[in-house]
C-alpha positions as CSV (number, residue, x, y, z in Angstrom):
1,M,0.0,0.0,0.0
2,S,1.4,3.4,-1.0
3,N,2.0,6.0,1.7
4,E,1.1,8.9,-0.7
5,G,-1.9,10.9,0.7
6,R,-1.9,8.9,3.9
7,K,-2.1,11.0,7.0
8,L,-0.3,10.1,10.2
9,S,-1.8,10.6,13.6
10,Q,0.0,12.8,16.1
11,K,1.0,9.7,18.1
12,Q,2.4,8.1,14.9
13,Q,4.5,11.2,14.1
14,R,5.7,11.3,17.7
15,F,6.5,7.6,17.5
16,I,8.6,8.1,14.3
17,D,10.6,11.0,15.8
18,A,11.1,9.1,19.1
19,Y,12.1,5.9,17.3
20,I,14.7,7.8,15.2
21,E,16.0,9.5,18.4
22,L,16.1,6.4,20.6
23,G,16.4,3.5,18.2
24,N,14.0,1.5,20.5
25,A,10.5,0.8,19.4
26,T,9.2,0.0,22.9
27,E,10.5,3.2,24.4
28,A,9.3,5.2,21.4
29,A,5.8,3.9,21.9
30,K,5.9,4.9,25.6
31,Q,7.3,8.4,24.7
32,A,4.8,8.9,21.9
33,G,1.9,8.6,24.4
34,Y,0.4,5.2,23.7
35,K,-1.4,3.9,26.7
36,C,-0.5,0.3,27.5
37,R,-0.8,-1.8,30.7
38,S,2.6,-3.5,30.5
39,Y,6.0,-3.1,29.1
40,S,5.5,-6.0,26.7
41,A,2.3,-4.3,25.4
42,Y,4.4,-1.2,24.6
43,G,6.8,-3.6,22.8
44,A,3.9,-5.0,20.7
45,V,2.7,-1.5,19.8
46,G,6.2,-0.5,18.9
47,S,6.8,-3.6,16.8
48,E,3.5,-3.1,15.0
49,N,4.3,0.6,14.3
50,L,7.7,-0.3,12.9
51,K,6.0,-2.6,10.4
52,K,3.3,-0.1,9.5
53,L,5.4,3.0,9.5
54,K,8.7,1.7,8.0
55,D,8.4,3.7,4.8
56,F,7.6,6.9,6.8
57,I,10.6,6.3,9.0
58,D,12.8,5.8,6.0
59,V,11.5,9.1,4.4
60,R,12.1,11.0,7.7
61,L,15.6,9.6,8.0
62,A,16.3,10.7,4.5
63,E,15.0,14.2,5.3
64,I,17.2,14.4,8.4
65,K,20.2,13.2,6.5
66,S,19.8,15.8,3.7
67,Q,19.3,18.6,6.2
68,R,22.4,17.6,8.2
69,T,24.7,16.7,5.3
70,A,26.5,19.6,3.5
71,D,26.3,19.5,-0.2
72,L,29.2,20.7,-2.5
73,T,27.8,24.2,-2.9
74,E,27.6,24.6,0.9
75,V,31.2,23.4,1.3
76,M,32.4,25.7,-1.4
77,E,30.6,28.7,0.1
78,F,32.0,28.0,3.5
79,L,35.6,27.7,2.3
80,T,35.1,30.9,0.4
81,S,33.8,32.7,3.5
82,V,36.8,31.5,5.5
83,L,39.2,32.6,2.7
84,R,37.6,36.1,2.7
85,G,37.8,36.3,6.5
86,E,34.1,36.5,6.9
87,V,33.9,33.6,9.4
88,T,34.4,34.3,13.1
89,E,35.0,32.1,16.0
90,T,34.5,32.8,19.7
91,V,37.7,32.5,21.8
92,F,38.5,33.1,25.4
93,N,41.0,35.9,26.0
94,P,43.1,35.0,29.1
95,V,44.3,38.6,29.6
96,T,40.8,40.2,29.7
97,G,38.9,37.1,30.9
98,L,36.3,37.8,28.2
99,K,35.1,35.9,25.2
100,E,35.9,37.6,21.9
101,D,34.8,36.9,18.3
102,I,37.8,36.8,16.0
103,H,38.1,36.4,12.3
104,A,39.8,33.4,10.7
105,N,43.6,33.7,11.0
106,V,45.9,33.8,8.0
107,K,46.8,30.0,8.3
108,S,43.1,29.1,8.2
109,R,42.5,31.4,5.2
110,V,45.5,29.9,3.3
111,D,44.3,26.4,4.0
112,A,40.8,27.4,2.7
113,A,42.4,28.8,-0.4
114,R,44.3,25.5,-1.0
115,E,41.2,23.5,-0.5
116,L,39.4,25.7,-3.1
117,L,42.2,25.5,-5.6
118,K,42.1,21.7,-5.4
119,R,38.5,21.9,-6.7
120,Y,39.4,24.5,-9.4
121,P,42.5,23.2,-11.1
122,G,44.5,25.9,-12.9
123,K,45.7,26.0,-16.5
124,L,49.1,24.6,-15.5
125,D,47.4,21.7,-13.6
126,E,45.3,20.9,-16.7
127,E,48.4,20.7,-18.9
128,R,50.2,18.5,-16.4
129,Q,47.1,16.2,-16.2
130,K,47.0,15.9,-20.0
131,L,50.7,15.0,-20.1
132,L,50.3,12.3,-17.4
133,L,47.3,11.0,-19.3
134,E,49.3,10.7,-22.5
135,K,52.1,8.9,-20.7
136,L,49.6,6.5,-19.1
137,R,48.1,5.8,-22.5
138,A,51.5,5.1,-24.0
139,E,52.3,2.7,-21.1
140,I,49.0,0.9,-21.6
141,E,49.7,0.6,-25.4
142,D,53.1,-0.7,-24.6
143,M,51.7,-3.3,-22.3
144,R,49.1,-4.4,-24.9
145,S,51.7,-4.8,-27.6
146,G,53.7,-7.1,-25.3
147,G,56.4,-4.6,-24.5
148,A,57.7,-4.5,-28.1
149,R,58.9,-0.9,-27.8
150,E,62.5,-0.7,-26.8
151,Q,63.6,1.5,-24.1
152,V,66.8,3.4,-24.7
153,L,69.0,4.0,-21.7
154,I,71.8,6.6,-22.1
155,V,74.6,6.2,-19.7
156,D,77.1,9.0,-19.1
157,D,80.0,7.3,-17.5
158,I,82.6,9.9,-18.2
159,D,83.9,11.3,-14.9
160,D,84.4,15.1,-15.1
161,G,87.3,14.7,-12.7
162,L,89.2,12.5,-15.2
163,M,88.7,14.9,-18.0
164,A,90.3,17.7,-16.0
165,E,93.4,15.7,-15.1
166,G,94.8,15.2,-18.5
167,T,94.0,18.6,-19.9
168,G,96.1,20.8,-17.7
169,D,93.1,22.7,-16.6
170,D,94.2,22.4,-13.0
171,G,97.4,24.3,-13.5
172,S,99.8,21.2,-13.7
173,D,102.0,20.3,-16.6
174,E,100.5,16.8,-17.1
């Protein structure tokens, strides 16, 4: 049966909120105001409500989650406000003994700027990413072809100190 258009009683709404808060159907039934003669009767009412109201509980949990969870826009706006020094925090001043509201310090503002830059890669970062992607594609192609491409290793084994000895560059006659 669909829950659309179905109205909940005040007790059912209180039960849902109490169950979400407590995680205990028996206690939620008591707190919601159901009148029962025994603890086990509250348990039966709670169990029955869990079955009947499961979909409503799921919807309410989703609402709570979306209200409590920051989305990307909110995070970006917060980081921007920290960067701009708009965010204040209350601190205790040991000298005056009073609480003071202070703006974000330079370190916090720099950290916010770094976090924002991670989300907005610059032109140089894009070029670096393209080069890394090309290198990765070449490595994948090399692996697919069985490593047929030869790698060239250039070894420079001439010691600069040996070159200087026989040339007379050090002022000797040799």
